[in-house]
C-alpha positions as CSV (number, residue, x, y, z in Angstrom):
1,M,-16.6,7.6,5.0
2,I,-16.0,5.2,1.5
3,H,-13.9,3.2,2.2
4,S,-12.2,2.0,-1.1
5,T,-9.4,0.1,-2.4
6,H,-9.4,2.2,-6.0
7,S,-7.6,5.4,-6.9
8,P,-9.7,8.1,-5.7
9,K,-9.9,9.3,-9.4
10,V,-12.0,6.2,-10.0
11,S,-13.9,6.8,-6.6
12,L,-15.3,9.9,-7.7
13,V,-16.5,9.4,-11.1
14,R,-18.4,6.2,-9.9
15,L,-19.8,8.1,-7.5
16,R,-20.7,10.5,-10.0
17,E,-22.1,8.6,-11.8
18,E,-24.3,7.3,-9.2
19,Y,-25.5,10.0,-7.8
20,K,-27.0,10.9,-11.4
21,N,-28.1,7.8,-11.7
22,G,-30.2,8.9,-8.3
23,I,-28.7,5.7,-6.1
24,I,-27.3,8.0,-4.1
25,N,-29.1,11.2,-2.5
26,P,-28.1,14.9,-2.6
27,P,-27.2,16.4,0.7
28,S,-29.6,17.0,3.5
29,F,-27.6,19.1,5.2
30,L,-24.2,21.6,3.7
31,P,-22.2,23.0,6.7
32,K,-22.6,27.0,7.3
33,W,-19.3,27.4,5.7
34,Y,-19.9,25.5,2.6
35,Q,-23.7,26.7,1.8
36,D,-22.5,29.9,0.2
37,I,-20.2,28.5,-2.3
38,D,-18.5,32.2,-3.5
39,L,-17.4,32.2,-0.6
40,L,-16.0,29.4,0.4
41,A,-13.9,29.9,-3.3
42,G,-12.6,32.9,-2.9
43,K,-11.4,31.8,1.2
44,L,-9.6,29.0,-0.5
45,A,-8.4,31.2,-3.0
46,F,-7.3,33.6,-0.8
47,S,-5.9,30.8,1.2
48,L,-3.5,29.8,-2.2
49,V,-2.1,32.6,-2.5
50,L,-1.2,33.2,1.2
51,N,0.9,30.1,1.1
52,G,2.8,31.0,-1.6
53,I,4.7,34.1,0.5
54,N,7.4,33.5,2.0
55,L,7.0,34.4,5.6
56,Q,10.6,34.6,7.0
57,S,11.5,37.0,4.0
58,V,9.0,39.4,4.9
59,E,10.4,39.4,8.3
60,E,13.7,40.1,6.7
61,H,12.6,42.6,4.7
62,Y,11.5,44.8,7.6
63,I,13.6,43.5,10.0
64,N,16.2,44.9,7.0
65,K,14.3,48.2,7.1
66,G,14.8,48.6,11.3
67,F,10.6,47.8,11.9
68,K,11.0,45.7,15.2
69,L,8.9,42.3,15.3
70,S,6.6,41.3,18.2
71,A,5.3,37.7,18.4
C-alpha cells in the first residue's frame, strides 16, 4: 500500500509518470475480475444505475398495486 501526505490526485500523477519512465513495473498478476476490463466497466455502470433507484418507492408502488412482497 502506498502512503502519502499528498492529495490522491497528485499521487496518481506521480505514479503515472513513474510508470511511463519505467520506474514502476506493470503488474505481474491481475485478478480474474479485472482481466476483462469491458465486463468490469459494464458491471460498474449497471451498479450505478441500480444505486440510483429508490427501492422504497418501488416497494410502495407494488404494495399500492396489491402485490404482496416477501422477504
